[in-house]
TORSEDO-748810 format. One record per atom (N, C-alpha, C, O): residue number from 1; atom name; x, y, z. Coordinates in pm, 1 decimal, padded with zeros to 6 digits, m for minus. Example, Ala and Ser with C-alpha at 12.3 -4.5 7.8 and 13.67 -1.06 7.14 Angstrom:
residues 2
PT resi name        X        Y        Z
PT    1    N  01319.0 m00569.0  00780.0
PT    1   CA  01230.0 m00450.0  00780.0
PT    1    C  01320.0 m00330.0  00780.0
PT    1    O  01423.6 m00331.9  00846.5
PT    2    N  01285.0 m00225.0  00708.0
PT    2   CA  01367.0 m00106.0  00714.0
PT    2    C  01290.0  00003.0  00787.0
PT    2    O  01340.9  00113.8  00803.9
//
This chain:
residues 144
PT resi name        X        Y        Z
PT    1    N m00155.4 m00382.9  00802.6
PT    1   CA m00237.1 m00457.9  00708.3
PT    1    C m00179.1 m00598.4  00693.1
PT    1    O m00082.0 m00618.2  00620.0
PT    2    N m00236.4 m00692.4  00759.7
PT    2   CA m00182.1 m00827.2  00760.5
PT    2    C m00190.6 m00897.7  00626.3
PT    2    O m00116.1 m00992.9  00602.9
PT    3    N m00279.2 m00853.9  00537.4
PT    3   CA m00288.3 m00918.6  00407.1
PT    3    C m00188.5 m00860.8  00306.9
PT    3    O m00165.8 m00920.8  00201.9
PT    4    N m00129.1 m00747.0  00337.0
PT    4   CA m00034.1 m00682.8  00245.8
PT    4    C  00102.2 m00750.2  00256.4
PT    4    O  00160.8 m00757.2  00364.5
PT    5    N  00152.0 m00799.6  00143.7
PT    5   CA  00279.4 m00871.2  00143.8
PT    5    C  00393.7 m00781.4  00192.6
PT    5    O  00481.3 m00828.0  00265.4
PT    6    N  00393.8 m00654.1  00153.8
PT    6   CA  00502.7 m00565.9  00196.8
PT    6    C  00491.0 m00530.3  00344.8
PT    6    O  00592.7 m00518.0  00413.0
PT    7    N  00370.2 m00513.7  00395.0
PT    7   CA  00353.0 m00489.4  00539.1
PT    7    C  00402.5 m00610.0  00619.4
PT    7    O  00459.7 m00594.2  00727.3
PT    8    N  00380.3 m00729.2  00566.7
PT    8   CA  00426.6 m00850.5  00634.5
PT    8    C  00579.5 m00859.8  00631.8
PT    8    O  00640.8 m00903.9  00729.1
PT    9    N  00640.7 m00818.6  00521.1
PT    9   CA  00787.7 m00816.2  00514.6
PT    9    C  00841.0 m00715.6  00615.7
PT    9    O  00935.0 m00745.7  00689.3
PT   10    N  00782.5 m00597.3  00619.9
PT   10   CA  00826.0 m00492.8  00713.1
PT   10    C  00809.5 m00538.7  00857.6
PT   10    O  00893.2 m00508.3  00942.6
PT   11    N  00701.9 m00611.7  00885.6
PT   11   CA  00677.2 m00663.8  01020.7
PT   11    C  00768.7 m00780.5  01055.7
PT   11    O  00776.7 m00820.4  01171.9
PT   12    N  00837.6 m00835.3  00956.4
PT   12   CA  00927.9 m00947.8  00981.1
PT   12    C  00860.7 m01082.8  00977.7
PT   12    O  00921.0 m01182.2  01018.0
PT   13    N  00736.4 m01089.7  00930.3
PT   13   CA  00667.1 m01218.3  00924.9
PT   13    C  00685.9 m01290.1  00791.4
PT   13    O  00649.8 m01407.0  00778.2
PT   14    N  00742.0 m01221.0  00692.9
PT   14   CA  00781.9 m01282.2  00565.9
PT   14    C  00928.7 m01250.3  00543.1
PT   14    O  00973.0 m01139.5  00573.4
PT   15    N  01005.2 m01345.6  00490.2
PT   15   CA  01147.7 m01320.0  00468.4
PT   15    C  01172.2 m01228.0  00349.1
PT   15    O  01092.9 m01222.2  00255.2
PT   16    N  01282.5 m01157.5  00355.6
PT   16   CA  01325.6 m01072.4  00244.0
PT   16    C  01475.5 m01050.3  00256.7
PT   16    O  01532.5 m01062.0  00365.2
PT   17    N  01538.4 m01018.4  00144.2
PT   17   CA  01680.0 m00984.0  00142.7
PT   17    C  01689.7 m00832.0  00153.4
PT   17    O  01677.1 m00760.0  00054.3
PT   18    N  01712.3 m00785.4  00275.3
PT   18   CA  01716.1 m00642.5  00303.7
PT   18    C  01853.5 m00587.3  00267.6
PT   18    O  01956.3 m00640.2  00309.8
PT   19    N  01853.3 m00479.1  00188.3
PT   19   CA  01980.0 m00414.1  00153.2
PT   19    C  01990.3 m00274.5  00211.3
PT   19    O  02097.9 m00214.6  00210.7
PT   20    N  01877.6 m00221.0  00262.5
PT   20   CA  01877.3 m00087.8  00321.6
PT   20    C  01758.7 m00077.5  00416.0
PT   20    O  01652.4 m00134.3  00390.7
PT   21    N  01778.3 m00004.2  00525.5
PT   21   CA  01666.1  00021.5  00615.3
PT   21    C  01694.5  00145.8  00696.6
PT   21    O  01806.1  00166.0  00744.5
PT   22    N  01592.5  00229.1  00711.9
PT   22   CA  01597.6  00340.9  00805.3
PT   22    C  01460.6  00350.8  00871.3
PT   22    O  01380.2  00258.5  00858.2
PT   23    N  01432.1  00458.6  00940.8
PT   23   CA  01305.6  00467.3  01013.1
PT   23    C  01183.3  00485.6  00922.1
PT   23    O  01070.5  00466.4  00967.2
PT   24    N  01203.8  00522.7  00793.6
PT   24   CA  01091.7  00547.8  00703.4
PT   24    C  01071.4  00442.9  00594.7
PT   24    O  00958.7  00418.5  00551.6
PT   25    N  01182.0  00380.1  00550.0
PT   25   CA  01174.4  00288.7  00435.7
PT   25    C  01260.6  00165.0  00456.8
PT   25    O  01348.0  00160.0  00543.4
PT   26    N  01232.0  00066.3  00374.4
PT   26   CA  01313.8 m00053.9  00369.0
PT   26    C  01345.7 m00080.1  00221.5
PT   26    O  01260.4 m00059.8  00135.0
PT   27    N  01466.2 m00124.4  00193.3
PT   27   CA  01505.8 m00162.2  00058.5
PT   27    C  01529.5 m00311.9  00055.1
PT   27    O  01609.7 m00364.2  00132.4
PT   28    N  01459.6 m00381.4 m00034.6
PT   28   CA  01473.6 m00527.7 m00043.3
PT   28    C  01499.0 m00567.6 m00188.4
PT   28    O  01457.5 m00498.6 m00281.6
PT   29    N  01567.6 m00679.4 m00205.5
PT   29   CA  01584.2 m00735.3 m00339.8
PT   29    C  01450.9 m00793.6 m00385.5
PT   29    O  01380.1 m00857.9 m00308.0
PT   30    N  01417.8 m00770.5 m00511.4
PT   30   CA  01295.3 m00824.4 m00569.7
PT   30    C  01309.7 m00975.9 m00583.9
PT   30    O  01414.3 m01023.4 m00628.1
PT   31    N  01206.9 m01052.3 m00547.5
PT   31   CA  01215.6 m01199.0 m00557.7
PT   31    C  01193.4 m01247.9 m00700.1
PT   31    O  01215.2 m01365.7 m00728.2
PT   32    N  01150.9 m01161.3 m00789.7
PT   32   CA  01142.0 m01191.4 m00933.3
PT   32    C  01216.4 m01080.0 m01007.6
PT   32    O  01155.0 m00997.2 m01074.8
PT   33    N  01349.4 m01079.2 m00994.4
PT   33   CA  01425.5 m00967.1 m01050.2
PT   33    C  01429.6 m00967.2 m01202.9
PT   33    O  01444.2 m01071.6 m01266.5
PT   34    N  01416.3 m00848.6 m01259.0
PT   34   CA  01437.9 m00833.4 m01402.7
PT   34    C  01584.3 m00861.0 m01432.7
PT   34    O  01616.9 m00925.3 m01532.5
PT   35    N  01672.4 m00812.3 m01346.2
PT   35   CA  01816.9 m00837.5 m01351.8
PT   35    C  01867.4 m00856.0 m01209.9
PT   35    O  01806.6 m00804.2 m01116.2
PT   36    N  01978.9 m00929.7 m01191.1
PT   36   CA  02034.0 m00945.6 m01055.7
PT   36    C  02059.4 m00808.6 m00992.4
PT   36    O  02118.8 m00719.9 m01053.7
PT   37    N  02013.0 m00794.0 m00868.5
PT   37   CA  02028.3 m00669.1 m00795.8
PT   37    C  01904.2 m00583.0 m00797.9
PT   37    O  01894.9 m00486.6 m00721.9
PT   38    N  01807.9 m00615.4 m00883.6
PT   38   CA  01681.0 m00541.3 m00890.5
PT   38    C  01621.6 m00536.7 m00750.0
PT   38    O  01600.9 m00640.5 m00687.0
PT   39    N  01594.7 m00416.7 m00702.0
PT   39   CA  01540.3 m00403.6 m00567.5
PT   39    C  01423.5 m00307.1 m00564.9
PT   39    O  01391.6 m00242.8 m00664.9
PT   40    N  01360.8 m00298.0 m00449.9
PT   40   CA  01248.2 m00207.6 m00429.5
PT   40    C  01269.2 m00130.1 m00300.4
PT   40    O  01315.4 m00184.5 m00200.2
PT   41    N  01234.7 m00002.9 m00304.7
PT   41   CA  01233.7  00080.8 m00185.3
PT   41    C  01086.0  00092.3 m00145.9
PT   41    O  01002.2  00133.2 m00226.2
PT   42    N  01055.8  00055.6 m00021.1
PT   42   CA  00917.3  00046.5  00024.9
PT   42    C  00902.0  00128.7  00152.1
PT   42    O  00978.6  00110.0  00246.6
PT   43    N  00804.2  00219.8  00156.4
PT   43   CA  00781.5  00292.6  00280.8
PT   43    C  00728.4  00198.2  00388.5
PT   43    O  00651.0  00107.1  00359.3
PT   44    N  00769.9  00220.3  00511.7
PT   44   CA  00723.4  00134.2  00620.5
PT   44    C  00576.0  00159.3  00652.0
PT   44    O  00505.7  00068.3  00696.0
PT   45    N  00529.5  00280.9  00629.8
PT   45   CA  00388.1  00310.3  00647.5
PT   45    C  00315.4  00270.2  00520.1
PT   45    O  00363.8  00296.6  00410.1
PT   46    N  00199.8  00206.8  00533.9
PT   46   CA  00125.7  00158.5  00418.5
PT   46    C  00056.3  00273.1  00345.3
PT   46    O m00021.3  00348.6  00403.9
PT   47    N  00085.7  00284.2  00217.6
PT   47   CA  00014.4  00373.0  00125.2
PT   47    C m00013.5  00290.4  00000.2
PT   47    O  00075.5  00221.7 m00049.9
PT   48    N m00136.0  00296.6 m00050.2
PT   48   CA m00170.3  00220.7 m00170.6
PT   48    C m00106.3  00278.3 m00296.1
PT   48    O m00064.9  00203.0 m00384.3
PT   49    N m00097.6  00410.1 m00305.4
PT   49   CA m00054.7  00475.0 m00428.5
PT   49    C  00057.5  00574.6 m00402.8
PT   49    O  00058.4  00643.6 m00300.8
PT   50    N  00151.9  00581.6 m00496.0
PT   50   CA  00263.5  00675.3 m00484.8
PT   50    C  00211.2  00818.1 m00472.9
PT   50    O  00269.8  00900.0 m00402.1
PT   51    N  00102.8  00847.9 m00540.9
PT   51   CA  00046.5  00982.8 m00537.1
PT   51    C m00015.0  01017.4 m00401.5
PT   51    O m00046.1  01133.9 m00376.6
PT   52    N m00032.9  00919.2 m00313.9
PT   52   CA m00085.6  00943.9 m00178.8
PT   52    C  00023.6  00976.7 m00078.4
PT   52    O m00005.3  01015.5  00034.8
PT   53    N  00149.0  00961.4 m00119.3
PT   53   CA  00259.5  00983.1 m00025.5
PT   53    C  00274.9  01129.8  00010.7
PT   53    O  00253.9  01216.9 m00073.7
PT   54    N  00311.4  01158.5  00135.8
PT   54   CA  00354.7  01294.5  00168.3
PT   54    C  00479.0  01324.8  00083.1
PT   54    O  00561.4  01236.4  00059.5
PT   55    N  00491.6  01447.2  00038.4
PT   55   CA  00600.7  01480.9 m00053.6
PT   55    C  00739.1  01455.5  00005.8
PT   55    O  00830.5  01415.1 m00066.0
PT   56    N  00755.5  01478.8  00136.2
PT   56   CA  00887.4  01454.0  00195.7
PT   56    C  00922.0  01305.4  00194.1
PT   56    O  01038.7  01270.1  00177.3
PT   57    N  00823.7  01218.3  00211.1
PT   57   CA  00849.4  01073.7  00204.7
PT   57    C  00878.5  01031.2  00060.5
PT   57    O  00967.8  00949.7  00037.3
PT   58    N  00804.5  01085.2 m00035.8
PT   58   CA  00830.9  01053.7 m00176.7
PT   58    C  00972.9  01095.9 m00213.6
PT   58    O  01044.5  01021.4 m00280.7
PT   59    N  01013.7  01214.4 m00170.3
PT   59   CA  01149.6  01262.7 m00198.7
PT   59    C  01253.5  01173.5 m00131.6
PT   59    O  01358.7  01146.5 m00189.6
PT   60    N  01225.2  01127.9 m00010.8
PT   60   CA  01318.1  01039.5  00060.8
PT   60    C  01333.9  00907.3 m00014.0
PT   60    O  01445.4  00856.8 m00027.0
PT   61    N  01224.3  00851.2 m00062.8
PT   61   CA  01229.8  00726.0 m00138.3
PT   61    C  01317.9  00742.8 m00261.5
PT   61    O  01400.2  00656.3 m00291.3
PT   62    N  01301.0  00853.2 m00332.9
PT   62   CA  01381.7  00877.2 m00452.5
PT   62    C  01529.3  00896.7 m00414.8
PT   62    O  01617.4  00846.5 m00484.6
PT   63    N  01557.2  00968.4 m00306.2
PT   63   CA  01697.3  00985.5 m00261.9
PT   63    C  01761.3  00851.3 m00228.3
PT   63    O  01874.4  00824.5 m00268.9
PT   64    N  01689.9  00767.2 m00154.8
PT   64   CA  01742.3  00634.6 m00120.1
PT   64    C  01763.8  00553.7 m00248.3
PT   64    O  01865.2  00485.4 m00262.2
PT   65    N  01668.8  00561.2 m00341.8
PT   65   CA  01684.0  00491.2 m00469.6
PT   65    C  01807.5  00537.1 m00545.2
PT   65    O  01878.9  00455.0 m00602.9
PT   66    N  01833.7  00668.0 m00545.8
PT   66   CA  01953.9  00720.4 m00612.0
PT   66    C  02080.4  00667.3 m00545.2
PT   66    O  02175.0  00627.9 m00613.4
PT   67    N  02082.3  00666.1 m00412.1
PT   67   CA  02199.9  00612.9 m00340.2
PT   67    C  02222.1  00465.6 m00374.5
PT   67    O  02334.9  00423.3 m00400.0
PT   68    N  02115.0  00388.8 m00375.0
PT   68   CA  02126.6  00246.6 m00408.4
PT   68    C  02168.1  00230.1 m00554.3
PT   68    O  02248.6  00142.5 m00586.0
PT   69    N  02114.5  00312.8 m00642.7
PT   69   CA  02152.7  00307.3 m00784.0
PT   69    C  02301.5  00332.4 m00803.1
PT   69    O  02366.3  00263.4 m00881.8
PT   70    N  02356.5  00430.5 m00732.0
PT   70   CA  02501.2  00455.7 m00740.6
PT   70    C  02580.8  00335.6 m00689.0
PT   70    O  02685.0  00300.6 m00744.4
PT   71    N  02530.5  00273.2 m00582.3
PT   71   CA  02596.5  00154.5 m00527.8
PT   71    C  02591.9  00039.9 m00629.2
PT   71    O  02689.7 m00033.2 m00644.5
PT   72    N  02479.0  00024.1 m00698.2
PT   72   CA  02467.3 m00079.7 m00801.8
PT   72    C  02569.6 m00058.9 m00912.4
PT   72    O  02634.5 m00153.6 m00956.9
PT   73    N  02583.4  00066.0 m00956.4
PT   73   CA  02681.4  00094.9 m01061.5
PT   73    C  02821.9  00056.7 m01016.6
PT   73    O  02901.6  00004.3 m01094.5
PT   74    N  02850.3  00083.7 m00890.5
PT   74   CA  02983.8  00055.9 m00835.5
PT   74    C  03010.5 m00093.8 m00820.5
PT   74    O  03115.7 m00142.3 m00862.2
PT   75    N  02916.7 m00167.1 m00761.6
PT   75   CA  02945.6 m00306.9 m00728.3
PT   75    C  02893.8 m00408.5 m00830.3
PT   75    O  02952.8 m00515.4 m00845.7
PT   76    N  02785.4 m00376.9 m00899.5
PT   76   CA  02729.4 m00472.5 m00995.9
PT   76    C  02774.7 m00445.1 m01138.6
PT   76    O  02776.9 m00535.6 m01221.9
PT   77    N  02810.5 m00321.1 m01166.6
PT   77   CA  02859.9 m00281.4 m01299.0
PT   77    C  02772.3 m00336.5 m01412.7
PT   77    O  02819.5 m00414.8 m01495.2
PT   78    N  02644.7 m00295.3 m01416.9
PT   78   CA  02557.6 m00345.1 m01523.5
PT   78    C  02612.3 m00305.5 m01660.3
PT   78    O  02668.7 m00197.0 m01674.5
PT   79    N  02596.8 m00390.9 m01760.9
PT   79   CA  02656.7 m00367.1 m01892.8
PT   79    C  02627.8 m00229.6 m01953.5
PT   79    O  02716.6 m00171.2 m02015.7
PT   80    N  02507.4 m00176.7 m01937.4
PT   80   CA  02477.2 m00045.0 m01994.1
PT   80    C  02526.0  00069.5 m01905.2
PT   80    O  02523.5  00185.7 m01945.7
PT   81    N  02570.6  00035.5 m01783.1
PT   81   CA  02608.2  00135.9 m01682.8
PT   81    C  02495.7  00238.7 m01665.6
PT   81    O  02518.9  00359.3 m01656.7
PT   82    N  02374.3  00186.1 m01661.3
PT   82   CA  02253.7  00265.6 m01640.0
PT   82    C  02168.0  00196.8 m01533.8
PT   82    O  02169.7  00074.6 m01518.8
PT   83    N  02093.2  00279.3 m01461.0
PT   83   CA  02000.2  00229.1 m01361.2
PT   83    C  01861.8  00279.4 m01400.7
PT   83    O  01844.5  00397.3 m01431.5
PT   84    N  01763.2  00189.6 m01399.8
PT   84   CA  01625.9  00228.3 m01428.7
PT   84    C  01545.5  00238.3 m01300.5
PT   84    O  01567.0  00162.4 m01206.0
PT   85    N  01452.9  00332.5 m01298.4
PT   85   CA  01364.0  00352.3 m01183.4
PT   85    C  01220.8  00339.2 m01232.9
PT   85    O  01183.6  00398.7 m01334.1
PT   86    N  01141.1  00261.4 m01161.4
PT   86   CA  01003.7  00236.4 m01204.4
PT   86    C  00911.2  00242.5 m01083.5
PT   86    O  00940.3  00186.9 m00977.6
PT   87    N  00799.4  00311.2 m01102.3
PT   87   CA  00691.0  00309.8 m01003.6
PT   87    C  00570.1  00252.9 m01076.1
PT   87    O  00528.2  00305.8 m01179.0
PT   88    N  00514.9  00146.8 m01023.2
PT   88   CA  00390.4  00092.7 m01079.5
PT   88    C  00311.7  00027.1 m00968.9
PT   88    O  00362.7  00010.8 m00858.0
PT   89    N  00189.7 m00010.5 m00996.2
PT   89   CA  00102.1 m00047.8 m00887.0
PT   89    C  00043.0 m00185.9 m00889.6
PT   89    O m00076.6 m00201.2 m00864.8
PT   90    N  00122.3 m00288.0 m00918.9
PT   90   CA  00066.6 m00423.8 m00915.8
PT   90    C  00035.5 m00469.0 m00773.6
PT   90    O m00060.2 m00543.3 m00751.6
PT   91    N  00114.9 m00425.1 m00677.9
PT   91   CA  00091.0 m00457.5 m00537.2
PT   91    C  00037.9 m00330.7 m00471.3
PT   91    O  00097.7 m00224.5 m00488.6
PT   92    N m00072.3 m00337.7 m00396.5
PT   92   CA m00130.7 m00217.0 m00337.9
PT   92    C m00055.3 m00167.5 m00213.2
PT   92    O m00114.3 m00150.2 m00106.6
PT   93    N  00073.5 m00145.7 m00228.5
PT   93   CA  00157.9 m00080.4 m00127.9
PT   93    C  00269.4 m00015.5 m00209.8
PT   93    O  00336.2 m00082.5 m00288.5
PT   94    N  00288.6  00111.5 m00191.5
PT   94   CA  00387.4  00185.4 m00270.0
PT   94    C  00521.1  00113.4 m00270.1
PT   94    O  00568.0  00066.9 m00166.2
PT   95    N  00581.9  00104.6 m00387.6
PT   95   CA  00718.3  00051.9 m00399.1
PT   95    C  00784.4  00112.6 m00521.4
PT   95    O  00721.0  00132.6 m00625.0
PT   96    N  00912.2  00141.3 m00507.8
PT   96   CA  00991.4  00211.2 m00607.9
PT   96    C  01101.4  00115.8 m00652.4
PT   96    O  01190.4  00082.2 m00574.4
PT   97    N  01095.1  00072.5 m00777.4
PT   97   CA  01191.8 m00024.5 m00829.0
PT   97    C  01321.3  00044.9 m00870.6
PT   97    O  01318.8  00152.5 m00930.4
PT   98    N  01433.3 m00017.3 m00838.6
PT   98   CA  01565.6  00028.2 m00881.8
PT   98    C  01627.0 m00091.4 m00954.9
PT   98    O  01648.0 m00197.3 m00895.6
PT   99    N  01655.8 m00073.5 m01085.2
PT   99   CA  01691.5 m00188.0 m01169.7
PT   99    C  01820.7 m00161.1 m01245.6
PT   99    O  01828.0 m00066.6 m01324.2
PT  100    N  01924.3 m00244.9 m01222.2
PT  100   CA  02045.5 m00231.8 m01303.6
PT  100    C  02015.2 m00277.2 m01446.2
PT  100    O  01964.3 m00387.4 m01466.8
PT  101    N  02046.0 m00193.8 m01543.6
PT  101   CA  02007.5 m00224.0 m01680.9
PT  101    C  02116.2 m00298.9 m01756.5
PT  101    O  02230.2 m00253.8 m01768.2
PT  102    N  02076.6 m00414.3 m01806.9
PT  102   CA  02163.7 m00493.9 m01893.1
PT  102    C  02126.9 m00472.7 m02039.0
PT  102    O  02212.9 m00477.9 m02127.0
PT  103    N  01998.9 m00448.6 m02064.3
PT  103   CA  01948.4 m00425.9 m02199.5
PT  103    C  01857.9 m00304.2 m02198.4
PT  103    O  01806.2 m00264.6 m02093.9
PT  104    N  01839.4 m00245.7 m02314.9
PT  104   CA  01757.8 m00125.4 m02326.2
PT  104    C  01612.8 m00147.1 m02285.2
PT  104    O  01546.5 m00052.0 m02243.8
PT  105    N  01561.2 m00270.8 m02295.7
PT  105   CA  01420.4 m00294.5 m02262.1
PT  105    C  01398.8 m00344.5 m02119.8
PT  105    O  01289.0 m00388.8 m02086.1
PT  106    N  01501.0 m00338.2 m02036.6
PT  106   CA  01487.7 m00391.5 m01901.1
PT  106    C  01379.5 m00322.9 m01817.7
PT  106    O  01321.0 m00386.4 m01729.9
PT  107    N  01352.0 m00196.6 m01842.6
PT  107   CA  01247.6 m00131.2 m01763.1
PT  107    C  01121.5 m00104.8 m01844.6
PT  107    O  01033.7 m00030.3 m01801.1
PT  108    N  01112.6 m00163.6 m01959.0
PT  108   CA  00991.6 m00149.7 m02039.4
PT  108    C  00911.5 m00278.4 m02037.5
PT  108    O  00826.8 m00299.7 m02124.3
PT  109    N  00936.1 m00362.4 m01942.6
PT  109   CA  00866.0 m00488.2 m01922.5
PT  109    C  00891.2 m00589.3 m02033.0
PT  109    O  00812.1 m00682.0 m02050.5
PT  110    N  00999.8 m00573.4 m02108.0
PT  110   CA  01031.5 m00667.9 m02214.0
PT  110    C  01047.0 m00809.6 m02163.0
PT  110    O  01009.0 m00904.0 m02232.3
PT  111    N  01102.3 m00827.4 m02042.7
PT  111   CA  01119.7 m00962.5 m01990.2
PT  111    C  00988.1 m01021.3 m01941.1
PT  111    O  00978.7 m01141.6 m01916.7
PT  112    N  00886.8 m00936.5 m01926.8
PT  112   CA  00755.2 m00984.6 m01884.4
PT  112    C  00663.4 m01012.1 m02002.6
PT  112    O  00553.5 m01064.7 m01984.9
PT  113    N  00707.9 m00976.8 m02123.7
PT  113   CA  00619.9 m00983.4 m02239.7
PT  113    C  00615.1 m01123.2 m02299.2
PT  113    O  00713.0 m01197.9 m02297.6
PT  114    N  00500.4 m01154.9 m02350.6
PT  114   CA  00481.0 m01279.6 m02423.1
PT  114    C  00367.1 m01261.0 m02521.3
PT  114    O  00297.3 m01159.7 m02518.0
PT  115    N  00348.7 m01356.4 m02606.6
PT  115   CA  00240.3 m01348.0 m02703.6
PT  115    C  00144.2 m01462.8 m02676.5
PT  115    O  00183.8 m01579.0 m02667.8
PT  116    N  00016.8 m01427.0 m02663.3
PT  116   CA m00088.0 m01526.6 m02641.5
PT  116    C m00205.2 m01489.8 m02731.6
PT  116    O m00255.1 m01377.4 m02728.8
PT  117    N m00246.3 m01583.9 m02808.8
PT  117   CA m00356.8 m01560.9 m02903.0
PT  117    C m00330.9 m01439.2 m02990.9
PT  117    O m00422.6 m01362.5 m03020.4
PT  118    N m00206.4 m01422.0 m03032.5
PT  118   CA m00170.6 m01313.1 m03122.3
PT  118    C m00158.4 m01176.7 m03057.8
PT  118    O m00137.2 m01077.6 m03127.6
PT  119    N m00171.5 m01168.8 m02923.7
PT  119   CA m00161.5 m01041.2 m02853.5
PT  119    C m00042.2 m01043.0 m02758.8
PT  119    O m00010.4 m01145.7 m02698.9
PT  120    N  00023.2 m00927.6 m02746.3
PT  120   CA  00131.6 m00914.5 m02649.5
PT  120    C  00068.5 m00902.0 m02511.5
PT  120    O m00018.9 m00818.2 m02489.0
PT  121    N  00113.8 m00986.2 m02420.2
PT  121   CA  00065.8 m00980.8 m02282.2
PT  121    C  00184.9 m00962.0 m02190.1
PT  121    O  00296.7 m01000.8 m02223.8
PT  122    N  00161.8 m00903.8 m02076.2
PT  122   CA  00266.2 m00884.2 m01975.2
PT  122    C  00226.2 m00959.8 m01850.4
PT  122    O  00112.9 m00949.1 m01803.4
PT  123    N  00321.0 m01037.2 m01796.5
PT  123   CA  00292.6 m01119.5 m01680.8
PT  123    C  00421.1 m01140.0 m01602.7
PT  123    O  00514.5 m01202.4 m01653.2
PT  124    N  00427.8 m01088.9 m01480.8
PT  124   CA  00547.4 m01104.4 m01398.4
PT  124    C  00575.6 m01250.0 m01365.2
PT  124    O  00689.0 m01284.1 m01331.4
PT  125    N  00476.0 m01336.2 m01373.9
PT  125   CA  00496.1 m01477.9 m01346.3
PT  125    C  00592.6 m01542.3 m01444.9
PT  125    O  00646.9 m01649.3 m01417.4
PT  126    N  00614.7 m01477.9 m01560.4
PT  126   CA  00707.8 m01534.1 m01658.5
PT  126    C  00853.4 m01508.6 m01619.5
PT  126    O  00944.4 m01567.3 m01677.8
PT  127    N  00875.3 m01421.8 m01521.8
PT  127   CA  01011.6 m01396.0 m01474.7
PT  127    C  01045.8 m01503.9 m01373.4
PT  127    O  00972.7 m01521.3 m01275.9
PT  128    N  01154.5 m01576.6 m01393.5
PT  128   CA  01187.0 m01684.1 m01299.4
PT  128    C  01220.5 m01630.3 m01160.6
PT  128    O  01271.6 m01519.3 m01145.8
PT  129    N  01190.6 m01711.3 m01059.9
PT  129   CA  01229.2 m01675.6 m00923.7
PT  129    C  01381.2 m01666.9 m00914.5
PT  129    O  01453.2 m01740.0 m00982.6
PT  130    N  01427.8 m01578.3 m00831.1
PT  130   CA  01571.5 m01558.8 m00813.9
PT  130    C  01633.3 m01677.3 m00741.4
PT  130    O  01567.8 m01744.2 m00661.4
PT  131    N  01759.2 m01701.9 m00770.5
PT  131   CA  01837.0 m01802.4 m00698.9
PT  131    C  01873.0 m01745.4 m00561.9
PT  131    O  01934.8 m01639.2 m00553.5
PT  132    N  01835.3 m01814.6 m00454.9
PT  132   CA  01856.2 m01763.7 m00319.5
PT  132    C  02003.4 m01738.3 m00289.0
PT  132    O  02036.0 m01637.4 m00226.5
PT  133    N  02093.1 m01826.9 m00331.5
PT  133   CA  02236.4 m01807.5 m00305.6
PT  133    C  02285.9 m01679.9 m00373.4
PT  133    O  02365.9 m01605.9 m00316.1
PT  134    N  02238.6 m01654.4 m00494.9
PT  134   CA  02277.2 m01531.4 m00564.6
PT  134    C  02220.3 m01409.1 m00493.1
PT  134    O  02287.6 m01306.4 m00483.7
PT  135    N  02097.4 m01418.7 m00442.7
PT  135   CA  02036.7 m01308.3 m00369.0
PT  135    C  02117.5 m01276.3 m00242.5
PT  135    O  02139.6 m01159.4 m00210.8
PT  136    N  02160.8 m01378.8 m00171.5
PT  136   CA  02241.5 m01358.6 m00049.9
PT  136    C  02370.4 m01285.4 m00085.2
PT  136    O  02410.3 m01191.7 m00016.0
PT  137    N  02435.3 m01328.6 m00193.1
PT  137   CA  02561.8 m01267.5 m00235.5
PT  137    C  02541.6 m01120.5 m00272.8
PT  137    O  02618.5 m01034.3 m00230.2
PT  138    N  02438.5 m01092.0 m00352.0
PT  138   CA  02413.8 m00954.2 m00394.6
PT  138    C  02373.6 m00868.0 m00275.4
PT  138    O  02417.8 m00753.6 m00264.6
PT  139    N  02291.6 m00920.4 m00186.8
PT  139   CA  02251.7 m00843.8 m00068.8
PT  139    C  02374.1 m00807.2  00014.9
PT  139    O  02383.5 m00694.9  00064.5
PT  140    N  02466.7 m00899.7  00031.1
PT  140   CA  02589.4 m00871.0  00105.7
PT  140    C  02671.0 m00761.7  00038.5
PT  140    O  02723.0 m00672.7  00105.9
PT  141    N  02682.7 m00767.4 m00093.7
PT  141   CA  02754.5 m00663.1 m00167.7
PT  141    C  02689.2 m00526.4 m00150.8
PT  141    O  02757.2 m00425.7 m00131.0
PT  142    N  02557.9 m00524.4 m00158.7
PT  142   CA  02484.7 m00398.6 m00152.2
PT  142    C  02483.8 m00337.2 m00012.2
PT  142    O  02469.3 m00215.8  00001.5
PT  143    N  02498.9 m00418.7  00091.2
PT  143   CA  02498.7 m00366.4  00229.0
PT  143    C  02632.4 m00306.8  00266.7
PT  143    O  02639.4 m00228.5  00361.4
PT  144    N  02741.4 m00341.8  00194.5
PT  144   CA  02874.1 m00293.0  00231.5
PT  144    C  02884.7 m00142.9  00223.0
PT  144    O  02990.6 m00086.8  00251.2
//
């Protein structure tokens, strides 16, 4: 799917900071991280919804996420010493977020929240783009 951003990353036509790869999935740092080290595990085969995944692939994604989460605890040492896991569907290609938690609201979209016209709104555009030098450093740590 040439229009899918994750398919393009997997094909190598868009850059990404890869921290893990095997024959089924790729792990990349999120370009709008909630916290430094926030990454996504993405199946190489395109599926729109997590519920469409074959169960063995879904289990593999979670296993890889757990391994990466343990690595985050070891090398990034997030203040809460907790890792959050999130599945949501803003991009129509399955992706599993692994997020080192600095605050209790890190996986409840607190950093995406804002108030407009008296209503709470959520918008990932409010999360600043990651610093590329920091992404390179974290990717190197995570690949070790």
